[in-house]
C-alpha positions in Angstrom: 23.9 -4.7 45.7 21.9 -4.8 42.4 19.9 -8.0 42.0 18.6 -7.5 38.4 21.0 -8.9 35.9 21.1 -9.0 32.1 19.5 -12.1 30.8 21.7 -14.6 29.0 20.0 -14.0 25.7 20.5 -10.2 26.0 24.3 -10.7 26.7 24.5 -13.1 23.7 22.7 -10.9 21.2 24.6 -7.8 22.5 28.0 -9.3 21.7 26.9 -10.7 18.3 25.5 -7.3 17.4 28.7 -5.6 18.7 30.9 -7.8 16.3 28.4 -7.2 13.5 28.5 -3.4 13.9 32.4 -3.4 13.8 32.5 -5.6 10.7 29.9 -3.5 9.0 31.7 -0.3 9.8 35.1 -1.6 8.6 33.6 -3.1 5.3 31.4 0.0 4.9 34.4 2.4 5.0 36.3 0.2 2.4 33.2 0.4 0.1 33.1 4.2 0.6 36.8 4.5 -0.2 36.2 2.8 -3.6 33.6 5.5 -4.5 33.7 8.4 -1.9 30.8 10.3 -3.5 27.1 10.5 -2.6 24.3 11.4 -5.0 20.5 11.9 -4.8 18.1 10.3 -7.3 18.4 7.1 -9.3 21.8 7.5 -10.9 25.2 9.0 -10.3 28.8 8.5 -11.2 32.1 10.3 -11.2 31.1 12.3 -14.4 28.0 13.7 -12.6 27.8 16.3 -9.9 27.9 14.8 -6.3 25.8 15.7 -3.4 28.6 15.1 -1.0 32.2 14.1 -1.5 34.1 12.2 1.2 37.9 12.8 1.4 38.7 9.3 2.4 40.9 7.7 -0.4 42.9 8.5 -3.4 39.7 8.3 -5.4 38.6 11.6 -3.9 39.4 14.5 -6.2 41.7 12.3 -8.2 44.1 13.3 -11.1 41.3 13.5 -13.6 40.4 11.9 -16.9 42.1 11.6 -20.2 40.7 13.5 -23.2 37.2 12.2 -23.9 36.6 10.7 -27.3 33.0 10.4 -28.7 32.1 6.9 -29.9 29.7 8.3 -32.6 29.0 11.6 -34.3 26.4 13.9 -32.5 26.0 15.6 -29.2 24.3 12.5 -27.6 27.1 10.1 -28.3 28.6 8.4 -25.3 32.3 9.3 -24.7 35.3 7.5 -23.3 36.3 8.1 -19.7 39.7 6.8 -18.9 41.2 7.7 -15.5 44.8 9.1 -15.2 45.5 7.4 -12.0 45.3 3.9 -10.4 42.0 3.6 -8.7 41.5 2.2 -5.2 39.0 -0.6 -5.6 38.3 -3.3 -2.9 34.6 -3.5 -3.6 34.5 -7.3 -4.2 35.4 -8.7 -0.9 34.2 -5.6 1.0 30.6 -5.9 -0.4 30.5 -9.7 0.3 31.6 -9.2 3.8 29.3 -6.3 4.4 26.3 -8.2 3.1 27.2 -11.2 5.3 27.6 -9.2 8.4 24.3 -7.2 7.7 22.3 -10.6 7.6 23.9 -11.7 10.9 23.1 -8.3 12.5 19.6 -8.4 11.1 18.9 -12.0 12.4 20.3 -11.0 15.7 18.1 -7.9 15.8 15.0 -10.0 15.0 15.9 -12.5 17.8 16.4 -9.6 20.3 13.1 -7.9 19.5 11.2 -11.1 19.5 12.5 -12.3 22.9 12.3 -8.7 24.2 8.6 -8.8 23.5 7.9 -12.3 24.6 9.8 -11.8 28.0 8.7 -8.3 28.7 12.3 -7.1 28.6 11.5 -4.2 26.2 8.5 -3.1 28.3 10.2 -3.3 31.7 13.7 -2.0 30.7 13.5 0.1 27.6 10.0 1.8 27.4 10.0 4.9 29.7 7.7 4.4 32.7 4.4 6.3 33.1 5.3 9.9 34.0 9.1 9.4 33.5 9.2 11.0 30.0 8.5 14.7 30.6 10.3 17.7 28.9 11.8 18.6 32.3 13.2 15.2 33.1 14.4 14.7 29.5 16.3 18.2 29.6 17.8 17.4 33.0 19.1 14.0 31.7 20.6 15.7 28.6 22.3 18.4 30.7 23.7 15.8 33.0 25.2 13.9 30.2 26.7 17.1 28.6 28.2 18.0 31.9 29.6 14.5 32.2 27.6 13.8 35.3 27.4 10.1 34.6 25.9 7.9 37.4 28.0 4.8 38.3 27.0 1.5 36.5 24.5 -0.7 38.3 25.6 -3.8 36.4 22.1 -4.5 35.2 19.4 -3.1 32.8 18.5 -0.2 34.9 18.7 2.5 32.2 18.2 6.3 32.4 15.6 8.1 30.3 18.1 9.2 27.7 19.5 5.7 27.5 16.1 4.3 27.0 15.1 6.8 24.3 18.4 6.2 22.5 18.2 2.4 22.5 14.6 2.4 21.3 15.5 4.9 18.5 18.5 2.7 17.4 16.5 -0.6 17.6 13.3 0.6 16.0 14.3 3.5 13.7 17.9 3.7 12.7 18.6 0.0 12.3 15.4 -0.6 10.3 16.2 2.2 8.0 19.8 0.9 7.5 18.4 -2.5 6.7 15.7 -1.3 4.2 18.0 1.1 2.5 20.6 -1.8 2.2 18.0 -3.9 0.6 17.0 -1.1 -1.7 20.5 -1.1 -3.1 20.5 -4.8 -4.0 19.6 -5.5 -7.6 18.4 -9.0 -6.8 16.1 -7.8 -4.1 14.7 -4.8 -6.1 14.1 -7.1 -9.1 11.8 -9.2 -6.9 10.4 -6.2 -5.0 10.5 -3.2 -7.4 8.7 -1.0 -4.8 12.0 -0.8 -2.8 13.8 0.9 -5.6 11.6 3.9 -5.5 10.9 4.0 -1.8 13.7 6.5 -1.2 13.6 8.2 -4.6 16.1 6.0 -6.3 19.2 3.8 -5.9 21.6 6.6 -5.2 19.2 8.2 -2.7 18.9 4.9 -0.8 22.8 4.7 -0.8 23.0 8.4 0.7 20.3 7.6 3.4 22.1 4.3 4.1 25.3 6.3 4.7 23.7 8.6 7.2 22.1 5.7 9.0 25.5 4.2 9.2 27.0 7.5 10.6 24.3 7.5 13.3 25.0 3.8 14.3 28.7 4.4 14.5 28.2 7.5 16.6 25.9 5.6 18.9 28.6 2.8 19.3 31.3 5.4 20.1 29.1 7.2 22.6 28.0 3.9 24.1 31.6 2.8 24.7 32.4 6.2 26.1 29.6 6.0 28.6 30.7 2.5 29.6 34.1 3.7 30.3 32.8 6.7 32.2 30.3 4.9 34.3 32.4 1.8 35.4 34.1 -0.3 32.7 34.9 -3.3 34.8 31.4 -3.6 36.3 29.8 -3.3 32.9 32.1 -6.0 31.4 31.3 -8.3 34.2 27.6 -7.7 33.9 27.5 -8.2 30.1 29.8 -11.2 30.0 29.4 -13.2 33.2 26.0 -11.8 34.2 27.1 -10.5 37.6 
């Protein structure tokens, strides 16, 4: 019988983070549906070439534009750009919900890392032990997962090498990138800290990097749930809710 259990603060931050990721994924997809195009640089809109187009709403490859009419004489004059279709736009509530969930997730992450350092949780359970991280052991762990040779759940924080590396990468690389790029897209934040606006090469570049960080986080969440099911769903749920 496994005697090492998940600490109460680990279980609490885990479920708050899980809800936060679900809300962020939902609101993020709605935001993308409003403008399913990604660019690189400072500016980008539907009249400029896109780096990536996402086929996720009627705004993707829409019916087009009405004939453009110049406002002034001359080649540099701005032109009208009226759509020939009803645009999908739920940006208002989706952005507000996304921003709120992001702050909850960020605060939860700060609490988790702080307590993890103070209690030694990160050092004992997430940082690979001396001699554990070798090319051979890493390759064997990857092959075992690809062949779906998943060891049964212990009900506690006894993680394999691949799990440890993945968790560390999400907590200390992917999540911070998502947070910083999200802040770099906020006009209020970049007005106070102009350095953020150019940190990723422009507003649109930050949005594109933010999207890929989002894809990695969602991919991690899906794989995480799949591993829970494969290694013992009931035992994992008991361990992460009741602590036993």
